[in-house]
PDB file with one MODEL, atoms N, CA, C and O in Angstrom:
MODEL        1
ATOM      1  N   MET A   1       0.222  10.112   0.444  1.00  0.00           N
ATOM      2  CA  MET A   1      -1.159   9.400   0.286  1.00  0.00           C
ATOM      3  C   MET A   1      -1.764   9.796   1.694  1.00  0.00           C
ATOM      4  O   MET A   1      -1.056   9.695   2.695  1.00  0.00           O
ATOM      5  N   ARG A   2      -2.966  10.209   1.769  1.00  0.00           N
ATOM      6  CA  ARG A   2      -3.602  10.575   3.122  1.00  0.00           C
ATOM      7  C   ARG A   2      -4.418   9.341   3.550  1.00  0.00           C
ATOM      8  O   ARG A   2      -5.017   8.600   2.769  1.00  0.00           O
ATOM      9  N   SER A   3      -4.362   9.202   5.005  1.00  0.00           N
ATOM     10  CA  SER A   3      -5.074   7.902   5.346  1.00  0.00           C
ATOM     11  C   SER A   3      -6.660   8.255   5.434  1.00  0.00           C
ATOM     12  O   SER A   3      -7.048   9.421   5.500  1.00  0.00           O
ATOM     13  N   HIS A   4      -7.423   7.286   5.428  1.00  0.00           N
ATOM     14  CA  HIS A   4      -8.757   7.104   5.517  1.00  0.00           C
ATOM     15  C   HIS A   4      -9.362   8.117   6.433  1.00  0.00           C
ATOM     16  O   HIS A   4     -10.245   8.917   6.124  1.00  0.00           O
ATOM     17  N   ASP A   5      -8.700   7.970   7.762  1.00  0.00           N
ATOM     18  CA  ASP A   5      -9.312   8.911   8.891  1.00  0.00           C
ATOM     19  C   ASP A   5      -9.038  10.350   8.634  1.00  0.00           C
ATOM     20  O   ASP A   5      -9.857  11.229   8.901  1.00  0.00           O
ATOM     21  N   SER A   6      -7.687  10.607   8.029  1.00  0.00           N
ATOM     22  CA  SER A   6      -7.433  11.979   7.711  1.00  0.00           C
ATOM     23  C   SER A   6      -8.404  12.768   6.809  1.00  0.00           C
ATOM     24  O   SER A   6      -8.571  13.985   6.883  1.00  0.00           O
ATOM     25  N   LEU A   7      -8.945  12.043   6.060  1.00  0.00           N
ATOM     26  CA  LEU A   7      -9.822  12.546   4.827  1.00  0.00           C
ATOM     27  C   LEU A   7     -11.167  12.974   5.504  1.00  0.00           C
ATOM     28  O   LEU A   7     -12.018  13.593   4.866  1.00  0.00           O
ATOM     29  N   GLY A   8     -11.317  12.655   6.705  1.00  0.00           N
ATOM     30  CA  GLY A   8     -12.698  12.808   7.321  1.00  0.00           C
ATOM     31  C   GLY A   8     -13.794  11.795   6.854  1.00  0.00           C
ATOM     32  O   GLY A   8     -14.992  12.028   7.020  1.00  0.00           O
ATOM     33  N   ALA A   9     -13.344  10.710   6.288  1.00  0.00           N
ATOM     34  CA  ALA A   9     -14.152   9.587   5.825  1.00  0.00           C
ATOM     35  C   ALA A   9     -14.651   8.938   7.004  1.00  0.00           C
ATOM     36  O   ALA A   9     -13.880   8.896   7.963  1.00  0.00           O
ATOM     37  N   SER A  10     -15.872   8.386   7.131  1.00  0.00           N
ATOM     38  CA  SER A  10     -16.406   7.511   8.141  1.00  0.00           C
ATOM     39  C   SER A  10     -16.159   6.001   7.716  1.00  0.00           C
ATOM     40  O   SER A  10     -16.139   5.700   6.522  1.00  0.00           O
ATOM     41  N   HIS A  11     -15.996   5.186   8.583  1.00  0.00           N
ATOM     42  CA  HIS A  11     -15.927   3.692   8.317  1.00  0.00           C
ATOM     43  C   HIS A  11     -17.279   3.221   8.081  1.00  0.00           C
ATOM     44  O   HIS A  11     -18.191   3.484   8.865  1.00  0.00           O
ATOM     45  N   PRO A  12     -17.441   2.523   7.012  1.00  0.00           N
ATOM     46  CA  PRO A  12     -18.874   1.878   6.746  1.00  0.00           C
ATOM     47  C   PRO A  12     -19.245   0.999   7.899  1.00  0.00           C
ATOM     48  O   PRO A  12     -18.364   0.405   8.519  1.00  0.00           O
ATOM     49  N   GLU A  13     -20.491   0.892   8.209  1.00  0.00           N
ATOM     50  CA  GLU A  13     -20.993   0.042   9.108  1.00  0.00           C
ATOM     51  C   GLU A  13     -21.292  -1.416   8.259  1.00  0.00           C
ATOM     52  O   GLU A  13     -21.647  -1.451   7.081  1.00  0.00           O
ATOM     53  N   PRO A  14     -21.115  -2.352   8.944  1.00  0.00           N
ATOM     54  CA  PRO A  14     -21.313  -3.690   8.290  1.00  0.00           C
ATOM     55  C   PRO A  14     -22.601  -3.712   7.757  1.00  0.00           C
ATOM     56  O   PRO A  14     -23.545  -3.154   8.316  1.00  0.00           O
ATOM     57  N   GLY A  15     -22.690  -4.284   6.777  1.00  0.00           N
ATOM     58  CA  GLY A  15     -23.963  -4.459   5.920  1.00  0.00           C
ATOM     59  C   GLY A  15     -24.315  -3.077   5.084  1.00  0.00           C
ATOM     60  O   GLY A  15     -25.387  -3.008   4.483  1.00  0.00           O
ATOM     61  N   ASN A  16     -23.444  -2.060   5.067  1.00  0.00           N
ATOM     62  CA  ASN A  16     -23.442  -0.778   4.201  1.00  0.00           C
ATOM     63  C   ASN A  16     -22.397  -0.906   3.112  1.00  0.00           C
ATOM     64  O   ASN A  16     -22.135  -0.007   2.312  1.00  0.00           O
ATOM     65  N   THR A  17     -21.814  -2.112   3.148  1.00  0.00           N
ATOM     66  CA  THR A  17     -20.892  -2.364   1.963  1.00  0.00           C
ATOM     67  C   THR A  17     -21.405  -3.495   0.979  1.00  0.00           C
ATOM     68  O   THR A  17     -22.132  -4.430   1.315  1.00  0.00           O
ATOM     69  N   GLN A  18     -20.997  -3.298  -0.065  1.00  0.00           N
ATOM     70  CA  GLN A  18     -21.553  -4.446  -0.893  1.00  0.00           C
ATOM     71  C   GLN A  18     -20.321  -5.065  -1.748  1.00  0.00           C
ATOM     72  O   GLN A  18     -19.364  -4.362  -2.075  1.00  0.00           O
ATOM     73  N   LEU A  19     -20.422  -6.419  -2.079  1.00  0.00           N
ATOM     74  CA  LEU A  19     -19.665  -7.062  -2.694  1.00  0.00           C
ATOM     75  C   LEU A  19     -20.135  -7.317  -4.188  1.00  0.00           C
ATOM     76  O   LEU A  19     -21.290  -7.720  -4.325  1.00  0.00           O
ATOM     77  N   GLY A  20     -19.358  -7.123  -5.325  1.00  0.00           N
ATOM     78  CA  GLY A  20     -19.564  -7.442  -6.562  1.00  0.00           C
ATOM     79  C   GLY A  20     -19.073  -8.800  -6.894  1.00  0.00           C
ATOM     80  O   GLY A  20     -17.859  -9.002  -6.889  1.00  0.00           O
ATOM     81  N   LEU A  21     -19.925  -9.770  -7.188  1.00  0.00           N
ATOM     82  CA  LEU A  21     -19.358 -11.167  -7.544  1.00  0.00           C
ATOM     83  C   LEU A  21     -19.623 -11.565  -9.092  1.00  0.00           C
ATOM     84  O   LEU A  21     -20.750 -11.486  -9.582  1.00  0.00           O
ATOM     85  N   VAL A  22     -18.780 -11.887  -9.633  1.00  0.00           N
ATOM     86  CA  VAL A  22     -19.203 -12.416 -11.082  1.00  0.00           C
ATOM     87  C   VAL A  22     -19.272 -13.871 -11.024  1.00  0.00           C
ATOM     88  O   VAL A  22     -18.474 -14.562 -10.391  1.00  0.00           O
ATOM     89  N   VAL A  23     -20.294 -14.329 -11.735  1.00  0.00           N
ATOM     90  CA  VAL A  23     -20.457 -15.714 -11.660  1.00  0.00           C
ATOM     91  C   VAL A  23     -21.025 -16.116 -13.236  1.00  0.00           C
ATOM     92  O   VAL A  23     -21.486 -15.249 -13.977  1.00  0.00           O
ATOM     93  N   ARG A  24     -20.922 -17.547 -13.629  1.00  0.00           N
ATOM     94  CA  ARG A  24     -21.202 -18.075 -14.731  1.00  0.00           C
ATOM     95  C   ARG A  24     -22.489 -19.024 -14.647  1.00  0.00           C
ATOM     96  O   ARG A  24     -22.471 -19.907 -13.789  1.00  0.00           O
ATOM     97  N   GLY A  25     -23.494 -18.911 -15.401  1.00  0.00           N
ATOM     98  CA  GLY A  25     -24.610 -19.762 -15.165  1.00  0.00           C
ATOM     99  C   GLY A  25     -24.426 -20.858 -16.412  1.00  0.00           C
ATOM    100  O   GLY A  25     -23.770 -20.574 -17.414  1.00  0.00           O
ATOM    101  N   ASP A  26     -25.020 -22.014 -16.243  1.00  0.00           N
ATOM    102  CA  ASP A  26     -24.933 -22.935 -17.391  1.00  0.00           C
ATOM    103  C   ASP A  26     -25.783 -22.738 -18.463  1.00  0.00           C
ATOM    104  O   ASP A  26     -25.586 -23.275 -19.553  1.00  0.00           O
ATOM    105  N   THR A  27     -26.790 -21.943 -18.211  1.00  0.00           N
ATOM    106  CA  THR A  27     -27.801 -21.601 -19.380  1.00  0.00           C
ATOM    107  C   THR A  27     -27.592 -20.187 -19.815  1.00  0.00           C
ATOM    108  O   THR A  27     -27.412 -19.952 -21.009  1.00  0.00           O
ATOM    109  N   THR A  28     -27.604 -19.118 -18.821  1.00  0.00           N
ATOM    110  CA  THR A  28     -27.504 -17.752 -19.218  1.00  0.00           C
ATOM    111  C   THR A  28     -26.131 -17.103 -19.377  1.00  0.00           C
ATOM    112  O   THR A  28     -25.982 -15.989 -19.878  1.00  0.00           O
ATOM    113  N   GLY A  29     -25.181 -17.834 -18.941  1.00  0.00           N
ATOM    114  CA  GLY A  29     -23.858 -17.121 -19.012  1.00  0.00           C
ATOM    115  C   GLY A  29     -23.433 -16.361 -17.819  1.00  0.00           C
ATOM    116  O   GLY A  29     -23.667 -16.680 -16.653  1.00  0.00           O
ATOM    117  N   ILE A  30     -22.769 -15.299 -18.241  1.00  0.00           N
ATOM    118  CA  ILE A  30     -22.353 -14.373 -17.079  1.00  0.00           C
ATOM    119  C   ILE A  30     -23.275 -13.715 -16.329  1.00  0.00           C
ATOM    120  O   ILE A  30     -24.213 -13.249 -16.976  1.00  0.00           O
ATOM    121  N   CYS A  31     -23.286 -13.521 -15.033  1.00  0.00           N
ATOM    122  CA  CYS A  31     -24.113 -12.814 -14.164  1.00  0.00           C
ATOM    123  C   CYS A  31     -23.226 -12.009 -13.202  1.00  0.00           C
ATOM    124  O   CYS A  31     -22.158 -12.497 -12.835  1.00  0.00           O
ATOM    125  N   PHE A  32     -23.586 -10.897 -12.813  1.00  0.00           N
ATOM    126  CA  PHE A  32     -23.006 -10.167 -11.912  1.00  0.00           C
ATOM    127  C   PHE A  32     -23.898  -9.881 -10.669  1.00  0.00           C
ATOM    128  O   PHE A  32     -24.845  -9.098 -10.735  1.00  0.00           O
ATOM    129  N   ALA A  33     -23.572 -10.519  -9.579  1.00  0.00           N
ATOM    130  CA  ALA A  33     -24.371 -10.444  -8.256  1.00  0.00           C
ATOM    131  C   ALA A  33     -23.670  -9.519  -7.196  1.00  0.00           C
ATOM    132  O   ALA A  33     -22.472  -9.485  -6.915  1.00  0.00           O
ATOM    133  N   VAL A  34     -24.808  -8.703  -6.622  1.00  0.00           N
ATOM    134  CA  VAL A  34     -24.171  -7.699  -5.666  1.00  0.00           C
ATOM    135  C   VAL A  34     -24.941  -8.047  -4.398  1.00  0.00           C
ATOM    136  O   VAL A  34     -26.171  -8.029  -4.372  1.00  0.00           O
ATOM    137  N   VAL A  35     -24.126  -8.389  -3.262  1.00  0.00           N
ATOM    138  CA  VAL A  35     -24.586  -8.679  -1.888  1.00  0.00           C
ATOM    139  C   VAL A  35     -24.050  -7.916  -0.810  1.00  0.00           C
ATOM    140  O   VAL A  35     -22.922  -7.428  -0.882  1.00  0.00           O
ATOM    141  N   PRO A  36     -24.865  -7.768   0.288  1.00  0.00           N
ATOM    142  CA  PRO A  36     -24.197  -6.871   1.284  1.00  0.00           C
ATOM    143  C   PRO A  36     -22.914  -7.537   1.714  1.00  0.00           C
ATOM    144  O   PRO A  36     -22.810  -8.760   1.622  1.00  0.00           O
ATOM    145  N   GLY A  37     -21.977  -6.821   2.158  1.00  0.00           N
ATOM    146  CA  GLY A  37     -20.548  -7.035   2.522  1.00  0.00           C
ATOM    147  C   GLY A  37     -20.486  -8.163   3.814  1.00  0.00           C
ATOM    148  O   GLY A  37     -19.487  -8.848   4.034  1.00  0.00           O
ATOM    149  N   ASN A  38     -21.535  -8.215   4.490  1.00  0.00           N
ATOM    150  CA  ASN A  38     -21.492  -9.064   5.472  1.00  0.00           C
ATOM    151  C   ASN A  38     -22.363 -10.408   5.193  1.00  0.00           C
ATOM    152  O   ASN A  38     -22.636 -11.158   6.131  1.00  0.00           O
ATOM    153  N   ALA A  39     -22.723 -10.640   4.074  1.00  0.00           N
ATOM    154  CA  ALA A  39     -23.476 -11.785   3.605  1.00  0.00           C
ATOM    155  C   ALA A  39     -22.845 -12.782   2.698  1.00  0.00           C
ATOM    156  O   ALA A  39     -21.800 -12.432   2.149  1.00  0.00           O
ATOM    157  N   GLN A  40     -23.250 -13.800   2.489  1.00  0.00           N
ATOM    158  CA  GLN A  40     -22.520 -14.778   1.590  1.00  0.00           C
ATOM    159  C   GLN A  40     -23.649 -15.048   0.346  1.00  0.00           C
ATOM    160  O   GLN A  40     -24.864 -15.066   0.540  1.00  0.00           O
ATOM    161  N   LEU A  41     -23.077 -15.229  -0.800  1.00  0.00           N
ATOM    162  CA  LEU A  41     -24.039 -15.392  -1.848  1.00  0.00           C
ATOM    163  C   LEU A  41     -24.465 -16.933  -2.042  1.00  0.00           C
ATOM    164  O   LEU A  41     -23.629 -17.815  -2.238  1.00  0.00           O
ATOM    165  N   ASP A  42     -25.655 -17.135  -1.979  1.00  0.00           N
ATOM    166  CA  ASP A  42     -26.276 -18.516  -2.178  1.00  0.00           C
ATOM    167  C   ASP A  42     -26.143 -18.882  -3.546  1.00  0.00           C
ATOM    168  O   ASP A  42     -27.033 -18.447  -4.276  1.00  0.00           O
ATOM    169  N   LEU A  43     -25.235 -19.588  -4.091  1.00  0.00           N
ATOM    170  CA  LEU A  43     -25.274 -19.950  -5.450  1.00  0.00           C
ATOM    171  C   LEU A  43     -26.484 -20.725  -6.086  1.00  0.00           C
ATOM    172  O   LEU A  43     -26.903 -20.502  -7.222  1.00  0.00           O
ATOM    173  N   LYS A  44     -26.992 -21.655  -5.227  1.00  0.00           N
ATOM    174  CA  LYS A  44     -28.166 -22.507  -5.584  1.00  0.00           C
ATOM    175  C   LYS A  44     -29.392 -21.386  -5.698  1.00  0.00           C
ATOM    176  O   LYS A  44     -30.132 -21.468  -6.678  1.00  0.00           O
ATOM    177  N   ALA A  45     -29.574 -20.550  -4.909  1.00  0.00           N
ATOM    178  CA  ALA A  45     -30.589 -19.530  -5.044  1.00  0.00           C
ATOM    179  C   ALA A  45     -30.528 -18.637  -6.276  1.00  0.00           C
ATOM    180  O   ALA A  45     -31.471 -18.295  -6.989  1.00  0.00           O
ATOM    181  N   LEU A  46     -29.191 -18.312  -6.394  1.00  0.00           N
ATOM    182  CA  LEU A  46     -28.803 -17.369  -7.564  1.00  0.00           C
ATOM    183  C   LEU A  46     -29.224 -18.265  -8.944  1.00  0.00           C
ATOM    184  O   LEU A  46     -29.817 -17.779  -9.907  1.00  0.00           O
ATOM    185  N   ALA A  47     -28.859 -19.453  -8.850  1.00  0.00           N
ATOM    186  CA  ALA A  47     -29.132 -20.288 -10.025  1.00  0.00           C
ATOM    187  C   ALA A  47     -30.739 -20.322 -10.240  1.00  0.00           C
ATOM    188  O   ALA A  47     -31.280 -20.069 -11.316  1.00  0.00           O
ATOM    189  N   ARG A  48     -31.302 -20.616  -9.245  1.00  0.00           N
ATOM    190  CA  ARG A  48     -32.767 -20.773  -9.366  1.00  0.00           C
ATOM    191  C   ARG A  48     -33.466 -19.378  -9.905  1.00  0.00           C
ATOM    192  O   ARG A  48     -34.263 -19.382 -10.843  1.00  0.00           O
ATOM    193  N   ILE A  49     -33.141 -18.393  -9.322  1.00  0.00           N
ATOM    194  CA  ILE A  49     -33.800 -17.191  -9.838  1.00  0.00           C
ATOM    195  C   ILE A  49     -33.263 -16.473 -11.013  1.00  0.00           C
ATOM    196  O   ILE A  49     -33.772 -15.454 -11.480  1.00  0.00           O
ATOM    197  N   SER A  50     -32.054 -17.145 -11.527  1.00  0.00           N
ATOM    198  CA  SER A  50     -31.568 -16.613 -12.769  1.00  0.00           C
ATOM    199  C   SER A  50     -32.014 -17.516 -13.865  1.00  0.00           C
ATOM    200  O   SER A  50     -31.803 -17.121 -15.011  1.00  0.00           O
ATOM    201  N   GLY A  51     -32.572 -18.617 -13.701  1.00  0.00           N
ATOM    202  CA  GLY A  51     -32.974 -19.611 -14.742  1.00  0.00           C
ATOM    203  C   GLY A  51     -31.950 -20.366 -15.148  1.00  0.00           C
ATOM    204  O   GLY A  51     -31.928 -20.762 -16.313  1.00  0.00           O
ATOM    205  N   ASN A  52     -30.978 -20.675 -14.292  1.00  0.00           N
ATOM    206  CA  ASN A  52     -29.951 -21.707 -14.462  1.00  0.00           C
ATOM    207  C   ASN A  52     -30.056 -22.926 -13.661  1.00  0.00           C
ATOM    208  O   ASN A  52     -30.657 -22.831 -12.590  1.00  0.00           O
ATOM    209  N   ARG A  53     -29.605 -23.972 -13.980  1.00  0.00           N
ATOM    210  CA  ARG A  53     -29.424 -25.195 -13.065  1.00  0.00           C
ATOM    211  C   ARG A  53     -28.285 -25.194 -12.105  1.00  0.00           C
ATOM    212  O   ARG A  53     -28.304 -25.815 -11.042  1.00  0.00           O
ATOM    213  N   LYS A  54     -27.298 -24.472 -12.526  1.00  0.00           N
ATOM    214  CA  LYS A  54     -26.158 -24.393 -11.678  1.00  0.00           C
ATOM    215  C   LYS A  54     -25.290 -22.979 -12.042  1.00  0.00           C
ATOM    216  O   LYS A  54     -25.211 -22.657 -13.228  1.00  0.00           O
ATOM    217  N   VAL A  55     -24.681 -22.191 -11.068  1.00  0.00           N
ATOM    218  CA  VAL A  55     -23.856 -21.162 -11.320  1.00  0.00           C
ATOM    219  C   VAL A  55     -22.506 -21.437 -10.540  1.00  0.00           C
ATOM    220  O   VAL A  55     -22.481 -22.125  -9.520  1.00  0.00           O
ATOM    221  N   GLU A  56     -21.448 -20.881 -11.066  1.00  0.00           N
ATOM    222  CA  GLU A  56     -20.131 -20.781 -10.331  1.00  0.00           C
ATOM    223  C   GLU A  56     -19.377 -19.695 -10.516  1.00  0.00           C
ATOM    224  O   GLU A  56     -19.464 -19.166 -11.623  1.00  0.00           O
ATOM    225  N   THR A  57     -18.622 -19.197  -9.681  1.00  0.00           N
ATOM    226  CA  THR A  57     -17.887 -18.042  -9.764  1.00  0.00           C
ATOM    227  C   THR A  57     -16.813 -18.114 -10.829  1.00  0.00           C
ATOM    228  O   THR A  57     -16.192 -19.162 -11.006  1.00  0.00           O
ATOM    229  N   VAL A  58     -16.603 -17.129 -11.473  1.00  0.00           N
ATOM    230  CA  VAL A  58     -15.593 -17.317 -12.649  1.00  0.00           C
ATOM    231  C   VAL A  58     -14.144 -17.193 -12.108  1.00  0.00           C
ATOM    232  O   VAL A  58     -13.917 -16.548 -11.084  1.00  0.00           O
ATOM    233  N   ALA A  59     -13.209 -17.794 -12.780  1.00  0.00           N
ATOM    234  CA  ALA A  59     -11.788 -17.819 -12.329  1.00  0.00           C
ATOM    235  C   ALA A  59     -11.313 -16.032 -12.206  1.00  0.00           C
ATOM    236  O   ALA A  59     -11.776 -15.109 -12.875  1.00  0.00           O
ATOM    237  N   LEU A  60     -10.500 -15.979 -11.377  1.00  0.00           N
ATOM    238  CA  LEU A  60     -10.005 -14.524 -11.156  1.00  0.00           C
ATOM    239  C   LEU A  60      -9.402 -13.841 -12.379  1.00  0.00           C
ATOM    240  O   LEU A  60      -9.551 -12.636 -12.584  1.00  0.00           O
ATOM    241  N   LYS A  61      -8.599 -14.789 -13.320  1.00  0.00           N
ATOM    242  CA  LYS A  61      -8.099 -14.169 -14.412  1.00  0.00           C
ATOM    243  C   LYS A  61      -9.175 -13.760 -15.466  1.00  0.00           C
ATOM    244  O   LYS A  61      -8.860 -13.049 -16.420  1.00  0.00           O
ATOM    245  N   GLU A  62     -10.469 -14.224 -15.280  1.00  0.00           N
ATOM    246  CA  GLU A  62     -11.450 -13.683 -16.128  1.00  0.00           C
ATOM    247  C   GLU A  62     -12.241 -12.495 -15.748  1.00  0.00           C
ATOM    248  O   GLU A  62     -12.996 -11.941 -16.547  1.00  0.00           O
ATOM    249  N   VAL A  63     -12.054 -12.069 -14.428  1.00  0.00           N
ATOM    250  CA  VAL A  63     -12.825 -10.966 -13.989  1.00  0.00           C
ATOM    251  C   VAL A  63     -12.511  -9.637 -14.679  1.00  0.00           C
ATOM    252  O   VAL A  63     -13.461  -8.934 -15.022  1.00  0.00           O
ATOM    253  N   GLN A  64     -11.242  -9.228 -14.914  1.00  0.00           N
ATOM    254  CA  GLN A  64     -10.930  -8.172 -15.697  1.00  0.00           C
ATOM    255  C   GLN A  64     -11.381  -8.060 -17.158  1.00  0.00           C
ATOM    256  O   GLN A  64     -12.037  -7.112 -17.589  1.00  0.00           O
ATOM    257  N   PRO A  65     -10.958  -9.145 -17.904  1.00  0.00           N
ATOM    258  CA  PRO A  65     -11.678  -8.969 -19.295  1.00  0.00           C
ATOM    259  C   PRO A  65     -13.168  -8.953 -19.316  1.00  0.00           C
ATOM    260  O   PRO A  65     -13.727  -8.300 -20.196  1.00  0.00           O
ATOM    261  N   LEU A  66     -13.919  -9.659 -18.363  1.00  0.00           N
ATOM    262  CA  LEU A  66     -15.248  -9.508 -18.416  1.00  0.00           C
ATOM    263  C   LEU A  66     -15.907  -8.157 -17.936  1.00  0.00           C
ATOM    264  O   LEU A  66     -16.861  -7.640 -18.516  1.00  0.00           O
ATOM    265  N   THR A  67     -15.390  -7.722 -16.990  1.00  0.00           N
ATOM    266  CA  THR A  67     -15.821  -6.457 -16.129  1.00  0.00           C
ATOM    267  C   THR A  67     -15.150  -5.218 -16.554  1.00  0.00           C
ATOM    268  O   THR A  67     -15.758  -4.147 -16.561  1.00  0.00           O
ATOM    269  N   GLY A  68     -13.945  -5.324 -16.900  1.00  0.00           N
ATOM    270  CA  GLY A  68     -13.122  -3.864 -16.905  1.00  0.00           C
ATOM    271  C   GLY A  68     -12.488  -3.650 -15.494  1.00  0.00           C
ATOM    272  O   GLY A  68     -11.663  -2.740 -15.402  1.00  0.00           O
ATOM    273  N   TYR A  69     -12.756  -4.321 -14.486  1.00  0.00           N
ATOM    274  CA  TYR A  69     -12.276  -4.050 -13.101  1.00  0.00           C
ATOM    275  C   TYR A  69     -11.274  -5.149 -12.632  1.00  0.00           C
ATOM    276  O   TYR A  69     -11.408  -6.353 -12.850  1.00  0.00           O
ATOM    277  N   ILE A  70     -10.235  -4.548 -11.946  1.00  0.00           N
ATOM    278  CA  ILE A  70      -9.349  -5.618 -11.319  1.00  0.00           C
ATOM    279  C   ILE A  70      -9.956  -6.232 -10.043  1.00  0.00           C
ATOM    280  O   ILE A  70     -11.020  -5.836  -9.568  1.00  0.00           O
ATOM    281  N   ARG A  71      -9.259  -7.162  -9.551  1.00  0.00           N
ATOM    282  CA  ARG A  71      -9.870  -7.746  -8.311  1.00  0.00           C
ATOM    283  C   ARG A  71      -9.786  -6.645  -7.168  1.00  0.00           C
ATOM    284  O   ARG A  71      -8.768  -5.979  -6.984  1.00  0.00           O
ATOM    285  N   GLY A  72     -10.854  -6.524  -6.477  1.00  0.00           N
ATOM    286  CA  GLY A  72     -11.128  -5.696  -5.537  1.00  0.00           C
ATOM    287  C   GLY A  72     -12.103  -4.612  -5.926  1.00  0.00           C
ATOM    288  O   GLY A  72     -12.926  -4.135  -5.144  1.00  0.00           O
ATOM    289  N   GLY A  73     -11.945  -4.235  -7.266  1.00  0.00           N
ATOM    290  CA  GLY A  73     -13.048  -3.339  -7.642  1.00  0.00           C
ATOM    291  C   GLY A  73     -14.340  -3.988  -8.127  1.00  0.00           C
ATOM    292  O   GLY A  73     -15.314  -3.329  -8.490  1.00  0.00           O
ATOM    293  N   VAL A  74     -14.297  -5.182  -8.113  1.00  0.00           N
ATOM    294  CA  VAL A  74     -15.643  -5.950  -8.271  1.00  0.00           C
ATOM    295  C   VAL A  74     -15.926  -6.506  -7.052  1.00  0.00           C
ATOM    296  O   VAL A  74     -16.948  -7.175  -6.901  1.00  0.00           O
TER     297      VAL A  74
ENDMDL
END
């Protein structure tokens, strides 16, 4: 396996990476939120703009069945 540096890849600047988070709304069900890597998801704001009263992150064991991706790929 070749290291990140030996491949000539540059290290991403903070804010240029994204996190994918899977949440469940009480009204709309599953949502996929993408936020900058240096930010935190505001669950109350997401609930408000998605038409929910409340959203919460889904359990880790649910991520792969819902998305097809393992932890770290989402």
